[in-house]
N, C-alpha and C positions, 0 to 999 in steps of 0.2 A: 223233618229229621230234628232230633234234639240238638240244641245249640250248646256251645261250650259255656261252662259256668253255671249250669243248672243240674239239679239232681237227676241222675240218669237211671238209677236202679235201686231197688230196696231188696234186702234178703232177710229171711229167717233161717237160722241154723239149728238143726235138731239136736245138736249137742255143742258144748263149748269148744272142744278141741277142733271140731270141724268148722265151727263158726270162725275161729281165729285163723285157721288155714285158708278159708275162703277170703277173709279180709286180706290176708297176705298175698293171695294170688291177684287180687285187684291192685294191691299196693305195688307189686313188682313192675307194673307198667306206668307208675307215676300217678295212679288214681288216688285222689284224696278220699279216704274212707275211714269210717268210725264204727266201732262195734259197741252197742249198749249191752251191759251185763245185767242191768235191772231195767224195769219198765219206766222210761222217762215220761214226763208230762207231754201232752200234745203241743203246748207252747214251746217246750225245749226242742222237740223234734222239728217243728216248723222253722225255728230259728236256725238250727243246724243244717236244714235242707238248703239254705241259701249259701252255705260255705263248703259243702261236701258233694262229691260226685256220687258216692254210695253210702248209704246208712244200713247197718246190719243190726239184727236183734238176736242175741244168743239165747238159746232155749234148751229144754230138756225133753222134748217130745219123743225122741228116740226110745226113751225108757218108760214111756207112759201108756196107759190104757184107759179106755172108757171115758168116764166123766172127767178124770184128771187130765187126759189128753185134750179133750174138748175145751176145758177151762184154760189150759196152757196156751192153746192156739188162739182162742178168743182174746186173751189178754194182749197178745202180740198183734194179731191181725186187726184188731179194732184201732190200734194206734197206726199201724202201717197204712190202713185204708185212708187216713186223713191226708196222706202224702200224694194220693192219686197218681202213683207211679205207673207208667205204661209197661214197665218190665219188673216183674216180681220173681225172685228166685226162692224156692224152698230148698235150702241147701241140705242135701242128703249125704249120708256116708257113701263113699265110692265103692263100698262092698254091699250097698243096697239093703242095709240092716232094717228090716221091718217084718211084720207078720200080721195076720188078720186081727190079732189081739194086742200086740205091743208095737208102738210106733207106726200104726197102720197108715199107709199112704192113702188108702180109701177114705179114712176119716179125715185126713188132711184135705183131700179134694172136696169133700162135703163142706168142711168149714170154710175153705177158700171160696167156694161158690157163694156161700151165705154172706161173706164179707165183701168180696170183690166183684161179684156178678159174673157175667159171661166173659170168659177169657179163653184164648187158645191154650191148650195144655201140651207141653212138650216134656220129654224125659231124656236126660243125657247123663248117664252114669260113668261113662268112660273117662279116664284120666290117665293117659299113657305115661306121663312122667312119674306116676305113683304105681305103675304096674297094674292098672285097671283097664280092661278092654271089653268091648261089646262087639260080638261078631254074629251076624244072622240072629240077632235077638238074644243070644246067650252071653252071659257075663262071666268074665274070668278075672283072677287076681294072682299076682305073683306071690309065691311062697318060697323063700330062700332063692335057689337058682332055677326054680320051676314056675311055669304058668299053669294054674289049676282052674278048672271050671268050678264055680262057687259051690255047687252041691257036692263036689269032691275035694274041696279045699280042706286041708287038715285042721285049720282053725275055724273058718267060717261055717263049715258044715256042722260043727259041734259048738257053735256059739251058745253060751249058757242061757241067753234070753231070746235070741232070734236066730236059731239055727237055719242055715240056708238049705232048703230041701229041693229047690227048683232053680236051675240056672237060667231058664228061659224067662226073661223079664215080663213078657206078655202073660205067661201062665202064672207067674208070681203075683202080678197085679190083679189078675182075674179072681184070685182068692180074696181080694181086699175091696174090690169095687166092681160095680156093674158097668162102669164106663168102658167103652170100646177103645182099643188101641191097635194101631198098625205099627209095623216095624219098617223103618227106612234103612235098608241094608247098605253095605259098603259100595257095591256096584252103583247104586242110585246116588249115593253121596258123591261119588267121583264122576258123576254125569250131572252137572249142575242144573241144566235145564229140566232134565227128567225129575230130579229131586224137587225143584221148586214147584213143578206142576203137581206132583203127587202130594206134597205137603199142603199146598194151597187147597186142593180138593178135600183133603182130610179135615182140615180146619173148617172149611165151609160146611161140612157135614157134621161138625161137632165131635169129631173123632180125635182122640189123643194120639200123639206120635212119639214112638220110641226110636231113638237114633243109635245106630251102630257107631263105633269109633275105635280105630286101631292105631292111628297116628295123629299127631297134633294138627296136621294139615286137614284131616277129616273133621276134627272139632272146629277148626277155623272156618271151614265151609259151612258147617251147621250154624255156628254163631252168627256168621254174616247173614244167613237167611233169617234166623230168629230175630235179630235186631231190626232188620228191614220190615219183617212181618209185624213187629210190635207197634210200628207207626200206623198200621191199619186197624188192628184190634189188639188190645192189651194182652200181654203174655204172662202165663203162670208156668214157670219151669221147675219141674222136679229134677234137680241137677246137682252133681258133685262139683268139686272145686275146679275141674277142667273147664267148666263154663266160665267161671270168674277169670281164670287165666287167659282164655281166648277173648272174652268180652273186653277186658281191660286193654289187651293188645290191639283189638279192633278199634276201640275209641282213640287210642294213641295214633294209630295209622291215619284215622280220619281227621285228626286235629281237633277232637272234641274236648280235650282237657285244657281248660283255660290257664291253669297254673300247676303243671305237673309236679308231683312231689319228687324230691331227691331221694333215690333209693340207696340206703346204706346196706352193704352186703357183708361187712366184716364184723363178726361177733368177737368181741374182746373176751379174753379169759377172765375168770374170777378165781379168787383164792379159795373159796369154799362153795359147796353146792349141796342143796338138799333136794332129794327126789322123793315125792309122795306118790306111790303107785298103787292104784286099785285095779290094775289091768290083769286079766286072766290070759292074755294072749301069749302064744308060744314065743313070738318074737320078743316081747317084753321080758319073758323069762331068760332068754339068751342075753339080753342087755344087762339084766341084773347080775347074771353069772359073770359077765365080763367085768363089771364094776367090782364084784367081790374078788375076782382074781387079781385086780389091780390094787387091792388093799383097802377098799372102801368099807366103812362100817355098815353092817346089815342089821336092820331091826324088823323083826316079824311082828306085824300087827295081828294079834290073835283075836279074830272076829267072833270066835265061839264065846268069848267073855261078854259080848255086847248083848245084853238082855233087856236093858232099860236105859233111860237117859242118864241115871247115876252111874251105871257101869260104863257107858260110853264116855262120860267125862273122865272117869278114872283111867280108861284105856288111852284116851288122848293125852292125858297128863303124863302117863308112864312113857308113852312113845316119844313125847316131846323131850322129856328128861334124858332119855337114852340118846336122842339125836343131838342134844346140846353137849352131852359128854363127848361124843365123837367129833362134832364140829369144833368144840373148844380145843381139841388136840390136833386140829388141822386135818381131820379125816372127813372127806365128803361122805355123806350118809344117805342110804336108801331105806325108806320105810315102805314095806310091801305087805300085801295080803296074799299074794300068790306068786309062784315062780314059773307058771306056764306049763308045768309037767303034765297036768291033767286037764287044763283049761277050766279048772274050778278054783274057787277061793279056798285056801287052806283053813281048816277049822269050821267050814260050813259056809252057807250063803248069807249075805247081808244086803239089805236094800241100798242101792247106790246113793240115795238121798242121805241115809244115816252115815255111810262111810264118808261122803263128801263133807258133811258137817264136822266129823272127827278131824279130817285133814285140814279143814278151815281152822279149827281150834289149834291144831298142831302148828300150822304155819304162823299164826299170830303169836303163840307162846314162844316159839323159837326166835322170831324176829325181835321180841322184847329184850332178849338177853344176849343174842349173838349178832354180830355184824354179818348180814347175809343179803347180798344184793340180788340174788337170783334163786328161784325155785322152779323145779320141773314137776308138773302134774301129769301123771301118766294114767291113761284109761279114760275113754270117752265119757262114760256115764258118771263115774265118781268125781272126775275132775270138773265136770259141768256143774255139779252141785257145790263142790268146794269153792269154785270161783264165783258162783252166783251168790253164795252166802258170806264171802270173805269181806264184803263191804265196799268194794269198788263200784263206781257208777258206770265206767266204760273203760275201753282200752284202745290203743292205737298200736300199729306195728312200729317197733323201734329199729329192727334189723330184719331184712329178708335174707334167709339162708337157703340158697339154691342147692347147696350140697346136702344138708340135713333134711330138707323138707319139713322143718319145724322151726318156727321163727321166734325171735325175741319180741315179746309184747311188753308194754309199759302200762301199768294200772293207773287209772285216774280216780283218786279218792280224796277230793279236797277236804282238808281239816282232819284227816286221819293219817298221822305220821307213821303208824305201823305199816300201812298199806300203800299210801300214795307214792308213786315212783318205783314200786317194786317191779323188778323184771320177772316175768313168768314165761315159761315155755310149756305149751299144752300139747302133749304127745298122744296121738291115738295108739291103740295097742299094737297094730301091725306096722307102724311107721318107724323108720330108722334102721341103720345097720347095727351090728352087734355092739359096736363101740360108741353108740349114741350118747350115753350119759357121760362118758369120758370126754367126748368132744363138746358137750354142752358146758362142761367146766373149763376145758382148755381153750375153747374158742375155735373159730374156723374162718377161713378167708375165701371169699368167692367174688365173682364179678358179674353184674347184670346190667345190661344197658337199659336205662330208664326210658 
């Protein structure tokens, strides 16, 4: 069994919001963890591996296809391979965002096999604390006060890039890979000896395993099994943040954390806040409407004007100027591309990479002239590109917010005064209550036992 004080796991996150959330779920149990925003050198990773329990690599694979996806995965996996970790997590969105052409998990498994060799493959998408459940192989997600099967979910079934047309995860994966998967159902999970026997046989046969999960106790039992199994044959887990939550807690219970982090749970309020939203999600639309009703300044980023690099620069400058006007007057400001009414970007569609670059430019321009300690980036794909290009090398969790399920991160950018130390909150489209942005500014108080 892995001893305290050594690197225990490595993960790649297929977008930046999900990567930071995964980091936070490890952090909540006192796990010392770091997330790279750019590709570090092999020497840097080797040095950090002596001081951290978990190292994460934030990426953009969820939005990529074909050669671009392979290149993205190869750039991260080639570095991760040097760490020779027995437990690798490919952090997926808890709504299983993928398709045969965009963010394909089949392509992920192919590249993982090429870099890491033979590994047991497990799938754990359930994250009960976020309203994500798997039951008899079918995946469900909360929407408002309802729990919807993903192929009937008002938002995920109409996702602009990866609409969920099949809730049965075995069928969904069968469209992306020839690898065989079995489903470990709730009755098996709640009969530990039966689950162990079935999973062990599947792994021996080279079959992947999809786990159900309805409650955290289900996930805890699965994680206990996977951690023990990884000491026999290395593990490659396609898993949402529920795995990180339970794996960190498992290590803590086993006393494997040599110097547990103190977990700060109180988010202090800030005088002003800027929100940069590229999200099309219905829930983000509600959050924008709540902020508008509270008197916040609204700036619509008209993406129909973005036709070239020159146009994009002008759009960014105009948006930054309007934001500064509001912030200078003490009005927190939201810059948005969509309000969630139709699930589409107002004014047309725009590549997430281009939108992320615009928001990166806006963030830097505003920080030059306004005292702004915190920025919220909303939207998994656009925020991924914005944070990747903003110039920070890495981030760590500053505050774990159990109430909001969106945590305060602090950027590390030595020598860059505009960015170093900036607090950012990376919010997925479906995450948070209607008053999310208000609370991100006002602060929140919670308590978590480290």
